[in-house]
C-alpha positions, 0 to 999 in steps of 0.5 A: 180820425183816430179815437182818443184812448185814455185810462183813468184809474184803470177805466178806459175812455174812448172818444172821437166826438168834439163834445167829449173832447171839450168835456175832457179838456174842461175836466183837466182844467177844473181838476187842478182846483179843490172845488166840489164837482157835480156830474150829471147825465143819463144812466150809462153815459159815463159819469163815473169815468169823468169822476175818475178823470177829475181825480186823475188830473188833480193834485190829489192823484197820488192820494186815495180814490174812494167810490161808493154808490149811495143807492147801493147802501141800505139806509140804516148803514149810510151813516156808519159807512160814510163816517165810520163807527166806534166799538160798541156803537151798535150790535155787531160793532166789535171793533172801530171802523173808519168811514169812507171820508177818513179812508179818502183823506187828502184824496177824492171821495166819489158819491155816485147817485148822490140824489138818493141820500135821505134828508138827515144824511144830506145835512151831515154831508153839507157840514162835512163839505163846509169843513166841520169836524164830525163824530164817528157813530158812537164816538166822542172824538171829532174827526177832521178830514181833507177830502175833495167830493165828487158827486154824480146823479142821473136825477134832476136835482133842481127839480128835487130841490123845488119839491123839497126832496133835496136840500138847496144849500147842499145842491149848490155846495156840491155843484160848485162846478157842474159837468154834464156828460152828454148822452151817446145820441149827442156824440154819435162819433163815439159809437163805432169806436166804443163798439169796436172796443167792446167787440175786441174785449168780447172776441178779438177775432170778430168784426162788424159788417157795414150793415152792422155799423149803419145799425149801430150809428142809427140807433138812439141808445137810450141806455147809452154806453152801458146799453151799447156794451151789453148789445155788443157782448150779446151779439158776439155770443149769439152771432153765427159767424165771425162777422156781426151783421145788423140783425145780430144786434137785435136792436129796436129800430129808431124813429127817423125823418127824411131830410133831403132824401136822407133818413136821420135817426131821431132820439125817443120823443119821451125818454122817461116813457121809454125808461118806464116801458123798459122797467115794467117789461123787465119786471114782468119778465122776472115775475115781479122779482125786483132784485132780479129786475134791478140787476138786469136793468143795471140799476140799484134795488133802491132806484128801482123801488123809487121809480116804481113808486112814481109809476103807481100801483096800477101801472105795475099791476098791468105790467105783470098781466101783460 
């Protein structure tokens, strides 16, 4: 079966699995509405791709698409970036600047890692989602916008609501329609088409051996599509000939069980534990340099700091000593 190849705002979607076909079909239907959309899924699974698809299929497709990572913005700049500011609002504000909501007027604003917003911004975002006009920072004139908001998160917002870290009313307002992007281990039909696509990008003269294809299909891919892309790029650079073998991929062997004499790869029993182990190992390799570790892991510095707080000081200290 030939994979489907679609392009959403310059980003290619390549899939063969029924799970992704059903998700894209659902996106096409809900995109025609103005409902806010909340996209959930593990890191690297393709949440931004689905957000772009929502805009691509929507009635706003000819209008602006604006995207921002809430985790990448320093806390003291979130308000001014989202809602803009007037001249003289703070030191360095030499001229007025429209916020991202204004730039996305009549179009779509994609808020990636929306779970990182601090409580005060959650309140203001909720009001704007409810159609309430707002002021630019330091402004005296209210601004009204017509924006479809698409949020994405790899966090469990329901748990965050229960613990008081995320507003329940904002969660329900953002999640008028919820879409879950399945992890790569739940759509194994997509692994080889994606790998071949990444290999063409890295070196179109190269190909996979049958051993490499088996290795790719048997891996659990805890880092999802991002991990797959990195693995293929690295293998294309390090392979000694134009055929990539399984050993060139340098992947950790997955656990497996035998079913009717056939080995079936199993996903990690504890993904949180694997994530913690990976983060601490990379942190140790960078001698505790959090910015370098975050870049290697493909996450923001704020996300890394939040996870390290969860792990506790003792776990982090042990990682440096290992």
